[in-house]
VOBA-1610 file (N, C-alpha, C; in pm, whole numbers, padded with zeros to 5 digits, always signed):
BEGIN
Unk-01554-00665+02123Unk-01528-00732+01997Unk-01640-00707+01896Unk-01714-00600+01910Unk-01820-00571+01815Unk-01761-00528+01682Unk-01834-00563+01577Unk-01792-00526+01444Unk-01845-00387+01413Unk-01770-00286+01451Unk-01819-00152+01430Unk-01742-00075+01325Unk-01614-00088+01320Unk-01546+00005+01233Unk-01451-00058+01132Unk-01469-00177+01104Unk-01374-00233+01011Unk-01410-00181+00873Unk-01340-00080+00823Unk-01374-00017+00697Unk-01353-00116+00584Unk-01460-00149+00518Unk-01465-00241+00405Unk-01421-00383+00437Unk-01422-00420+00566Unk-01391-00560+00597Unk-01515-00647+00588Unk-01632-00585+00602Unk-01754-00663+00603Unk-01855-00598+00511Unk-01976-00657+00503Unk-02081-00597+00422Unk-02126-00463+00479Unk-02099-00438+00606Unk-02126-00308+00667Unk-01998-00228+00668Unk-01988-00129+00581Unk-01863-00058+00558Unk-01880+00089+00591Unk-01802+00139+00684Unk-01807+00281+00716Unk-01736+00359+00609Unk-01800+00462+00559Unk-01738+00541+00454Unk-01732+00687+00487Unk-01664+00719+00593Unk-01631+00858+00620Unk-01522+00906+00528Unk-01446+00819+00466Unk-01325+00857+00395Unk-01349+00909+00256Unk-01285+00846+00156Unk-01288+00896+00021Unk-01420+00868-00047Unk-01514+00960-00045Unk-01636+00946-00124Unk-01649+01070-00211Unk-01695+01057-00336Unk-01693+01169-00430Unk-01767+01292-00380Unk-01878+01270-00305Unk-01956+01383-00261Unk-01906+01442-00130Unk-01805+01381-00070Unk-01751+01431+00057Unk-01600+01438+00047Unk-01551+01521-00042Unk-01407+01528-00067Unk-01360+01671-00050Unk-01255+01689+00025Unk-01196+01821+00041Unk-01045+01809+00035Unk-00980+01915-00008Unk-00834+01918-00010Unk-00788+02043+00063Unk-00687+02028+00145Unk-00641+02139+00226Unk-00489+02144+00219Unk-00434+02262+00205Unk-00289+02272+00193Unk-00231+02372+00293Unk-00288+02376+00411Unk-00238+02465+00515Unk-00108+02412+00574Unk-00085+02281+00557Unk+00043+02225+00598Unk+00147+02265+00493Unk+00254+02333+00532Unk+00354+02375+00433Unk+00409+02255+00358Unk+00430+02272+00228Unk+00490+02166+00150Unk+00630+02135+00203Unk+00662+02008+00205Unk+00789+01968+00265Unk+00842+01847+00192Unk+00965+01815+00214Unk+01017+01688+00162Unk+00999+01586+00272Unk+01105+01539+00332Unk+01095+01440+00437Unk+01109+01509+00572Unk+01022+01470+00668Unk+01031+01526+00802Unk+01171+01501+00859Unk+01230+01598+00926Unk+01368+01582+00974Unk+01386+01469+01074Unk+01276+01425+01139Unk+01290+01316+01235Unk+01243+01183+01179Unk+01209+01180+01054Unk+01161+01057+00990Unk+01278+00963+00963Unk+01261+00836+00997Unk+01367+00738+00982Unk+01372+00684+00840Unk+01492+00654+00793Unk+01508+00609+00655Unk+01437+00478+00626Unk+01425+00389+00726Unk+01361+00261+00699Unk+01211+00276+00673Unk+01154+00393+00703Unk+01014+00418+00674Unk+00990+00451+00527Unk+01096+00451+00447Unk+01082+00479+00304Unk+01041+00356+00224Unk+01012+00246+00289Unk+00963+00126+00222Unk+00833+00082+00289Unk+00750+00008+00214Unk+00627-00043+00273Unk+00656-00140+00386Unk+00760-00220+00369Unk+00799-00313+00474Unk+00838-00239+00602Unk+00908-00127+00586Unk+00946-00048+00702Unk+00825+00009+00774Unk+00727+00055+00698Unk+00604+00107+00759Unk+00529-00004+00830Unk+00518-00121+00765Unk+00448-00233+00829Unk+00517-00275+00958Unk+00649-00275+00957Unk+00724-00312+01078Unk+00701-00211+01190Unk+00691-00083+01153Unk+00662+00021+01252Unk+00524+00002+01312Unk+00427-00037+01230Unk+00292-00064+01279Unk+00295-00178+01381Unk+00369-00285+01352Unk+00378-00398+01444Unk+00436-00353+01578Unk+00548-00282+01574Unk+00615-00240+01697Unk+00528-00142+01776Unk+00463-00050+01707Unk+00382+00051+01775Unk+00257-00009+01836Unk+00187-00092+01762Unk+00064-00151+01814Unk+00092-00245+01931Unk+00206-00310+01930Unk+00240-00395+02044Unk+00250-00312+02171Unk+00313-00195+02161Unk+00325-00107+02278Unk+00191-00048+02319Unk+00111-00006+02222Unk-00016+00059+02252Unk-00116-00040+02312Unk-00127-00158+02253Unk-00224-00254+02305Unk-00183-00311+02439Unk-00056-00309+02470Unk-00013-00352+02603Unk-00074-00260+02709Unk-00074-00130+02683Unk-00135-00035+02776Unk-00287-00044+02772Unk-00344-00055+02653Unk-00489-00064+02641Unk-00542-00184+02719Unk-00481-00299+02699Unk-00530-00420+02764Unk-00498-00423+02914Unk-00410-00336+02958Unk-00383-00323+03102Unk-00483-00230+03168Unk-00517-00120+03102Unk-00594-00014+03166Unk-00741-00006+03125Unk-00776-00062+03010Unk-00913-00053+02961Unk-00985-00186+02975Unk-01117-00179+02983Unk-01201-00298+02975Unk-01313-00271+02875Unk-01371-00380+02828Unk-01484-00366+02736Unk-01604-00310+02808Unk-01671-00214+02746Unk-01795-00164+02803Unk-01899-00276+02796Unk-01973-00294+02905Unk-02074-00399+02909Unk-02187-00367+02813Unk-02249-00471+02754Unk-02362-00448+02663Unk-02471-00364+02728Unk-02516-00261+02656Unk-02621-00175+02706Unk-02576-00065+02801Unk-02446-00060+02831Unk-02394+00042+02923Unk-02324+00155+02846Unk-02303+00265+02914Unk-02238+00380+02852Unk-02085+00366+02855Unk-02020+00409+02749Unk-01874+00412+02747Unk-01825+00520+02843Unk-01702+00501+02892Unk-01645+00600+02983Unk-01493+00595+02980Unk-01431+00705+03019Unk-01287+00711+03039Unk-01258+00810+03150Unk-01154+00782+03229Unk-01114+00874+03334Unk-01018+00982+03284Unk-00985+00978+03157Unk-00904+01085+03099Unk-00990+01208+03080Unk-00943+01321+03134Unk-01019+01446+03123Unk-01012+01506+02983Unk-00928+01450+02897Unk-00911+01507+02763Unk-01013+01455+02662Unk-01091+01353+02698Unk-01176+01285+02600Unk-01316+01262+02653Unk-01412+01263+02560Unk-01550+01229+02592Unk-01596+01119+02496Unk-01624+00998+02545Unk-01675+00893+02457Unk-01814+00929+02405Unk-01837+00902+02278Unk-01966+00936+02219Unk-01989+00853+02093Unk-02114+00821+02068Unk-02151+00757+01941Unk-02180+00868+01841Unk-02105+00873+01733Unk-02121+00979+01634Unk-02192+00926+01510Unk-02244+01018+01431Unk-02316+00979+01309Unk-02217+00934+01201Unk-02255+00829+01130Unk-02173+00781+01020Unk-02261+00720+00913Unk-02197+00670+00810Unk-02266+00606+00698Unk-02206+00470+00673Unk-02289+00371+00650Unk-02240+00240+00613Unk-02295+00203+00476Unk-02225+00114+00409Unk-02274+00058+00283Unk-02311-00087+00308Unk-02437-00121+00290Unk-02485-00258+00307Unk-02542-00305+00175Unk-02480-00408+00119Unk-02522-00462-00011Unk-02527-00352-00117Unk-02429-00264-00115Unk-02417-00160-00217Unk-02499-00035-00191Unk-02574-00029-00082Unk-02658+00087-00053Unk-02615+00153+00077Unk-02621+00287+00079Unk-02581+00362+00198Unk-02690+00359+00304Unk-02647+00345+00428Unk-02737+00352+00541Unk-02671+00432+00653Unk-02753+00508+00725Unk-02701+00584+00838Unk-02678+00490+00956Unk-02577+00521+01036Unk-02547+00439+01152Unk-02478+00525+01256Unk-02437+00465+01366Unk-02361+00534+01468Unk-02231+00458+01493Unk-02126+00534+01520Unk-01993+00478+01538Unk-01940+00519+01675Unk-01885+00426+01754Unk-01826+00465+01881Unk-01697+00542+01859Unk-01685+00658+01922Unk-01567+00742+01900Unk-01539+00822+02027Unk-01439+00909+02017Unk-01401+00997+02127Unk-01397+01141+02078Unk-01446+01232+02159Unk-01439+01374+02128Unk-01324+01436+02205Unk-01239+01509+02136Unk-01125+01576+02198Unk-01173+01700+02273Unk-01143+01709+02403Unk-01190+01819+02487Unk-01083+01924+02510Unk-00976+01920+02431Unk-00871+02020+02440Unk-00835+02063+02298Unk-00740+02153+02285Unk-00698+02196+02153Unk-00611+02089+02087Unk-00609+02082+01954Unk-00527+01980+01886Unk-00378+01994+01913Unk-00334+02112+01958Unk-00193+02129+01997Unk-00154+02032+02108Unk-00253+01991+02188Unk-00227+01903+02302Unk-00259+01757+02271Unk-00271+01723+02142Unk-00320+01591+02104Unk-00233+01478+02159Unk-00102+01488+02145Unk-00016+01378+02187Unk-00026+01354+02337Unk-00025+01462+02415Unk-00042+01448+02561Unk-00178+01387+02594Unk-00280+01428+02519Unk-00414+01374+02542Unk-00420+01225+02510Unk-00353+01184+02404Unk-00351+01042+02366Unk-00276+00958+02470Unk-00164+01008+02517Unk-00089+00934+02619Unk-00171+00922+02748Unk-00242+01029+02783Unk-00326+01025+02902Unk-00439+00925+02885Unk-00495+00917+02765Unk-00601+00821+02735Unk-00554+00678+02759Unk-00432+00648+02718Unk-00377+00513+02736Unk-00357+00479+02883Unk-00320+00577+02962Unk-00281+00553+03101Unk-00398+00550+03199Unk-00515+00595+03155Unk-00629+00605+03245Unk-00727+00489+03224Unk-00793+00444+03331Unk-00895+00341+03317Unk-01008+00387+03224Unk-01063+00294+03150Unk-01171+00327+03056Unk-01255+00203+03030Unk-01378+00227+02990Unk-01467+00121+02940Unk-01511+00162+02801Unk-01451+00099+02701Unk-01469+00144+02564Unk-01487+00026+02468Unk-01508+00058+02340Unk-01527-00042+02236Unk-01396-00070+02163Unk-01391-00183+02093Unk-01269-00219+02020Unk-01245-00126+01901Unk-01351-00064+01850Unk-01335+00036+01745Unk-01245+00149+01791Unk-01267+00196+01913Unk-01188+00305+01968Unk-01046+00260+01996Unk-01029+00138+02043Unk-00894+00085+02066Unk-00816+00082+01936Unk-00879+00035+01830Unk-00810+00026+01701Unk-00774+00165+01647Unk-00867+00259+01657Unk-00839+00394+01608Unk-00726+00458+01687Unk-00724+00435+01819Unk-00615+00486+01902Unk-00481+00433+01853Unk-00475+00303+01827Unk-00351+00242+01778Unk-00311+00300+01643Unk-00407+00320+01554Unk-00378+00376+01422Unk-00320+00517+01432Unk-00374+00597+01522Unk-00324+00734+01538Unk-00180+00733+01589Unk-00150+00647+01685Unk-00013+00636+01732Unk+00080+00586+01621Unk+00033+00496+01540Unk+00113+00449+01426Unk+00143+00564+01330Unk+00042+00647+01304Unk+00062+00760+01215Unk+00167+00856+01271Unk+00165+00878+01402Unk+00265+00964+01464Unk+00406+00909+01441Unk+00422+00778+01455Unk+00553+00718+01435Unk+00596+00724+01289Unk+00501+00708+01199Unk+00532+00708+01055Unk+00571+00846+01006Unk+00496+00948+01048Unk+00524+01085+01002Unk+00635+01152+01082Unk+00654+01108+01205Unk+00741+01182+01295Unk+00659+01284+01370Unk+00698+01314+01493Unk+00614+01395+01580Unk+00589+01535+01525Unk+00690+01597+01466Unk+00674+01734+01416Unk+00570+01740+01305Unk+00585+01655+01205Unk+00493+01657+01091Unk+00354+01609+01133Unk+00349+01513+01224Unk+00220+01465+01274Unk+00143+01579+01340Unk+00209+01657+01423Unk+00142+01769+01489Unk+00089+01869+01389Unk+00168+01900+01289Unk+00124+01995+01185Unk+00004+01941+01110Unk+00009+01813+01078Unk-00103+01749+01007Unk-00229+01752+01093Unk-00218+01713+01220Unk-00335+01703+01307Unk-00403+01839+01323Unk-00325+01945+01341Unk-00383+02078+01359Unk-00452+02126+01232Unk-00390+02100+01117Unk-00451+02140+00990Unk-00577+02057+00962Unk-00574+01928+00996Unk-00690+01842+00974Unk-00807+01885+01061Unk-00779+01920+01185Unk-00882+01969+01276Unk-00948+02095+01219Unk-00865+02185+01169Unk-00917+02310+01109Unk-01001+02281+00987Unk-00958+02186+00905Unk-01032+02151+00785Unk-01170+02096+00819Unk-01179+02007+00916Unk-01309+01953+00957Unk-01401+02064+01004Unk-01345+02159+01078Unk-01423+02267+01137Unk-01475+02364+01031Unk-01405+02369+00916Unk-01439+02468+00813Unk-01512+02409+00693Unk-01526+02277+00686Unk-01583+02213+00569Unk-01729+02176+00594Unk-01816+02220+00506Unk-01959+02191+00520Unk-01984+02040+00518Unk-02068+01995+00609Unk-02099+01853+00618Unk-02006+01774+00710Unk-01905+01843+00763Unk-01811+01780+00855Unk-01803+01863+00982Unk-01758+01802+01092Unk-01737+01878+01214Unk-01629+01809+01297Unk-01587+01877+01402Unk-01474+01828+01480Unk-01508+01704+01562Unk-01636+01665+01571Unk-01670+01539+01636Unk-01607+01421+01563Unk-01580+01438+01435Unk-01525+01330+01353Unk-01372+01326+01355Unk-01312+01415+01430Unk-01166+01430+01429Unk-01094+01300+01466Unk-01128+01242+01579Unk-01059+01122+01627Unk-01073+01008+01528Unk-01194+00982+01485Unk-01218+00868+01396Unk-01151+00886+01260Unk-01155+01007+01208Unk-01108+01033+01071Unk-00957+01053+01059Unk-00893+01093+01167Unk-00756+01143+01160Unk-00659+01055+01079Unk-00656+00923+01097Unk-00554+00844+01024Unk-00599+00794+00886Unk-00725+00817+00847Unk-00780+00744+00734Unk-00724+00784+00598Unk-00674+00907+00585Unk-00616+00948+00457Unk-00500+00858+00415Unk-00432+00801+00511Unk-00309+00726+00483Unk-00331+00575+00475Unk-00455+00533+00493Unk-00487+00390+00501Unk-00565+00347+00378Unk-00525+00235+00319Unk-00597+00181+00204Unk-00637+00037+00230Unk-00740-00007+00159Unk-00788-00145+00168Unk-00718-00231+00064Unk-00674-00347+00105Unk-00602-00438+00018Unk-00674-00573+00013Unk-00673-00637-00104Unk-00735-00767-00118Unk-00645-00876-00060Unk-00707-00987-00022Unk-00632-01103+00021Unk-00614-01112+00171Unk-00545-01215+00214Unk-00523-01239+00356Unk-00433-01131+00416Unk-00448-01112+00544Unk-00371-01010+00613Unk-00222-01043+00612Unk-00142-00937+00619Unk+00004-00950+00623Unk+00052-00882+00751Unk+00170-00917+00801Unk+00220-00851+00923Unk+00222-00698+00906Unk+00165-00630+01004Unk+00156-00485+00998Unk+00026-00435+00937Unk-00069-00523+00912Unk-00197-00483+00855Unk-00308-00498+00958Unk-00417-00426+00934Unk-00535-00431+01020Unk-00640-00517+00952Unk-00704-00603+01028Unk-00804-00691+00968Unk-00915-00719+01068Unk-01011-00799+01026Unk-01125-00831+01112Unk-01145-00982+01112Unk-01155-01039+01230Unk-01184-01181+01245Unk-01325-01193+01299Unk-01413-01257+01223Unk-01554-01262+01258Unk-01589-01388+01336Unk-01687-01375+01422Unk-01750-01492+01483Unk-01850-01551+01381Unk-01922-01654+01417Unk-02017-01713+01323Unk-02138-01620+01306Unk-02205-01625+01191Unk-02320-01536+01166Unk-02435-01555+01266Unk-02442-01672+01331Unk-02548-01695+01429Unk-02530-01614+01557Unk-02407-01571+01583Unk-02384-01498+01707Unk-02472-01374+01719Unk-02472-01281+01620Unk-02556-01162+01635Unk-02706-01191+01632Unk-02744-01307+01577Unk-02887-01342+01582Unk-02931-01366+01726Unk-02854-01447+01799Unk-02889-01478+01936Unk-02850-01368+02034Unk-02741-01294+02001Unk-02687-01194+02094Unk-02660-01063+02018Unk-02767-00994+01976Unk-02748-00872+01895Unk-02671-00761+01965Unk-02664-00765+02097Unk-02589-00664+02172Unk-02467-00721+02242Unk-02429-00841+02205Unk-02315-00906+02269Unk-02182-00850+02223Unk-02076-00878+02298Unk-01943-00827+02267Unk-01856-00929+02194Unk-01916-01036+02142Unk-01836-01141+02080Unk-01860-01160+01931Unk-01901-01054+01861Unk-01930-01068+01718Unk-01805-01086+01634Unk-01693-01036+01683Unk-01569-01045+01608Unk-01465-00952+01666Unk-01348-00953+01607Unk-01236-00874+01658Unk-01173-00787+01550Unk-01158-00658+01580Unk-01066-00574+01503Unk-00926-00606+01553Unk-00837-00652+01468Unk-00706-00696+01512Unk-00596-00645+01419Unk-00473-00656+01467Unk-00354-00628+01387Unk-00282-00760+01366Unk-00246-00788+01243Unk-00164-00906+01215Unk-00021-00872+01254Unk+00033-00944+01353Unk+00165-00915+01405Unk+00273-00997+01337Unk+00239-01119+01298Unk+00329-01209+01228Unk+00242-01320+01171Unk+00304-01419+01109Unk+00227-01528+01052Unk+00139-01595+01158Unk+00007-01587+01140Unk-00091-01648+01230Unk-00077-01600+01374Unk-00050-01473+01392Unk-00049-01412+01524Unk-00120-01277+01515Unk-00224-01260+01599Unk-00308-01141+01591Unk-00321-01077+01729Unk-00328-00944+01729Unk-00337-00868+01853Unk-00460-00778+01848Unk-00537-00778+01958Unk-00656-00695+01965Unk-00685-00652+02107Unk-00806-00602+02127Unk-00851-00550+02255Unk-00933-00658+02326Unk-00885-00705+02439Unk-00960-00805+02512Unk-00870-00890+02601Unk-00934-00964+02686Unk-00864-01043+02787Unk-00766-01142+02727Unk-00801-01206+02616Unk-00714-01311+02562Unk-00586-01255+02503Unk-00581-01125+02475Unk-00463-01065+02415Unk-00371-00999+02518Unk-00402-01010+02646Unk-00326-00937+02747Unk-00180-00977+02754Unk-00152-01106+02736Unk-00014-01150+02753Unk+00064-01153+02623Unk-00007-01171+02508Unk+00065-01183+02380Unk-00035-01194+02265Unk+00011-01168+02141Unk-00075-01195+02026Unk-00113-01344+02022Unk-00226-01373+01960Unk-00277-01509+01962Unk-00296-01566+01821Unk-00275-01698+01806Unk-00302-01763+01677Unk-00452-01780+01656Unk-00490-01810+01534Unk-00632-01817+01499Unk-00705-01925+01579Unk-00642-02038+01605Unk-00715-02145+01675Unk-00749-02104+01819Unk-00665-02025+01883Unk-00695-01976+02018Unk-00811-01877+02013Unk-00811-01790+01912Unk-00920-01693+01895Unk-01051-01765+01868Unk-01047-01868+01785Unk-01168-01944+01755Unk-01222-02015+01879Unk-01133-02067+01962Unk-01177-02131+02087Unk-01248-02029+02177Unk-01196-01906+02179Unk-01261-01800+02258Unk-01397-01765+02200Unk-01406-01761+02067Unk-01534-01730+02002Unk-01639-01836+02034Unk-01598-01962+02032Unk-01690-02071+02066Unk-01739-02055+02210Unk-01649-02024+02299Unk-01684-02002+02439Unk-01784-01887+02452Unk-01760-01778+02380Unk-01848-01662+02387Unk-01985-01693+02327Unk-01986-01773+02220Unk-02115-01809+02160Unk-02196-01896+02256Unk-02131-01989+02323Unk-02201-02084+02409Unk-02251-02024+02539Unk-02195-01910+02582Unk-02241-01846+02705Unk-02391-01814+02697Unk-02462-01844+02802Unk-02607-01824+02799Unk-02650-01688+02850Unk-02561-01616+02921Unk-02602-01493+02989Unk-02650-01385+02892Unk-02592-01377+02771Unk-02623-01267+02681Unk-02726-01304+02574Unk-02780-01425+02579Unk-02878-01466+02479Unk-03004-01381+02494Unk-03049-01319+02385Unk-03163-01228+02390Unk-03287-01284+02320Unk-03270-01390+02241Unk-03385-01447+02173Unk-03362-01595+02146Unk-03471-01670+02131Unk-03466-01809+02089Unk-03372-01893+02177Unk-03397-01889+02306Unk-03307-01951+02403Unk-03292-02101+02381Unk-03403-02169+02355Unk-03398-02314+02338Unk-03317-02355+02216Unk-03334-02282+02107Unk-03258-02313+01985Unk-03109-02287+02007Unk-03077-02179+02079Unk-02936-02151+02111Unk-02876-02266+02191Unk-02952-02319+02285Unk-02904-02430+02367Unk-02875-02553+02282Unk-02963-02584+02188Unk-02945-02701+02102Unk-02821-02686+02014Unk-02804-02566+01956Unk-02689-02544+01868Unk-02560-02547+01948Unk-02560-02490+02067Unk-02442-02492+02152Unk-02401-02635+02186Unk-02498-02718+02215Unk-02469-02858+02247Unk-02405-02930+02128Unk-02450-02898+02008Unk-02390-02958+01888Unk-02244-02913+01872Unk-02220-02786+01896Unk-02083-02734+01883Unk-01992-02793+01991Unk-02045-02813+02110Unk-01964-02871+02218Unk-01925-03015+02184Unk-02017-03089+02123Unk-01988-03228+02087Unk-01902-03239+01961Unk-01909-03137+01876Unk-01830-03138+01752Unk-01779-02997+01724Unk-01665-02964+01782Unk-01607-02830+01770Unk-01577-02793+01625Unk-01547-02894+01542Unk-01512-02867+01402Unk-01627-02805+01324Unk-01750-02832+01366Unk-01865-02771+01299Unk-01864-02620+01318Unk-01831-02579+01439Unk-01822-02435+01467Unk-01711-02372+01383Unk-01594-02435+01381Unk-01479-02381+01308Unk-01510-02372+01159Unk-01573-02476+01105Unk-01608-02476+00963Unk-01703-02361+00930Unk-01804-02340+01014Unk-01899-02231+00992Unk-01830-02096+01002Unk-01743-02081+01102Unk-01676-01952+01119Unk-01583-01921+01003Unk-01507-02018+00958Unk-01412-01995+00848Unk-01484-01974+00715Unk-01599-02036+00699Unk-01678-02010+00579Unk-01724-01864+00576Unk-01764-01813+00690Unk-01804-01673+00700Unk-01687-01579+00674Unk-01568-01618+00720Unk-01449-01536+00703Unk-01409-01522+00557Unk-01445-01620+00473Unk-01409-01615+00332Unk-01465-01491+00262Unk-01573-01438+00313Unk-01635-01319+00253Unk-01566-01190+00298Unk-01462-01201+00380Unk-01400-01082+00436Unk-01249-01083+00418Unk-01204-01136+00307Unk-01059-01144+00284Unk-01005-01010+00236Unk-01008-00915+00324Unk-00952-00782+00300Unk-00871-00741+00423Unk-00775-00653+00402Unk-00703-00597+00514Unk-00667-00452+00482Unk-00623-00379+00580Unk-00585-00239+00563Unk-00438-00221+00596Unk-00373-00129+00524Unk-00235-00094+00555Unk-00219+00058+00553Unk-00118+00107+00625Unk-00072+00244+00604Unk+00007+00241+00474Unk-00048+00299+00370Unk+00008+00287+00236Unk+00120+00391+00216Unk+00238+00344+00181Unk+00352+00433+00164Unk+00328+00538+00056Unk+00247+00505-00045Unk+00216+00603-00150Unk+00139+00721-00093Unk+00042+00692-00004Unk-00035+00800+00057Unk+00051+00883+00152Unk+00138+00816+00224Unk+00230+00886+00315Unk+00321+00979+00237Unk+00382+00928+00131Unk+00476+01008+00053Unk+00406+01122-00021Unk+00282+01097-00063Unk+00207+01204-00130Unk+00185+01321-00034Unk+00150+01290+00090Unk+00130+01398+00187Unk+00261+01469+00217Unk+00368+01394+00237Unk+00497+01456+00267Unk+00541+01548+00154Unk+00512+01509+00031Unk+00554+01587-00086Unk+00466+01710-00106Unk+00332+01696-00088Unk+00239+01802-00127Unk+00175+01875-00011Unk+00168+01813+00108Unk+00096+01874+00219Unk-00053+01872+00203Unk-00106+01794+00109Unk-00250+01789+00086Unk-00319+01699+00189Unk-00435+01743+00233Unk-00517+01667+00326Unk-00652+01642+00263Unk-00697+01517+00268Unk-00824+01478+00208Unk-00919+01424+00313Unk-01048+01457+00298Unk-01152+01392+00379Unk-01265+01349+00288
//
């Protein structure tokens, strides 16, 4: 549940995507109208959002069955021979200024022609990974459903080639970057079919800077129902009050406290005696993050019409 990749959801914003100094356009994908296997209901934003809900439900069911969270301080791993977990270089914006950082990602160990088989294998094999990778995996599968398999394959191969040929970029960024051209940030509360971030209280990273309970990258599945990577999501999407109860439990755990143990104990005791104090603090923090992401139909249609690829 680390806050690693929520693009523009928090003050730490990964900007691999549209930045003026890192922009490329590629037209190796032949111009086309609508993919022959694309469904008509995908011609509306509501149809795309509904596809995201259905796809992420299927993907996270497998993720939460076969994957576990990597323990703090341990190396990520997967038994899929197609992928290598790695922390790659990235850039974040903190208070309006760029800073270098590292992002948990996966390196593709086969050719992009085999991407779909590699992704399915990734889902089916045991792994110890971060929620950033789980979310990106779900986004890529959503993109496949939105574009249709034929057009998705053409896009993925051309995108891989573009990264390999563009100065300042490389194929290590392929997995993380692949769906971002089609995703935009939207103001306001999350809507069904959107990606968002639910934060724990700001005190959590102070006491547990390497803990796994800082927050959740999630998909809004319906009104007050969210799905993410973790034990509490194994059986079904969860409402906010259940997620908050889990966050309180994770904050109060003493095993991962790395500093100021006595103060953590005192604050935990206050939260145990008055749970509403914790909820009030958490929701106040959430007010600064009222953004969500969607697969934007305008970006999808632009690609289908022009074959242009941007990084």
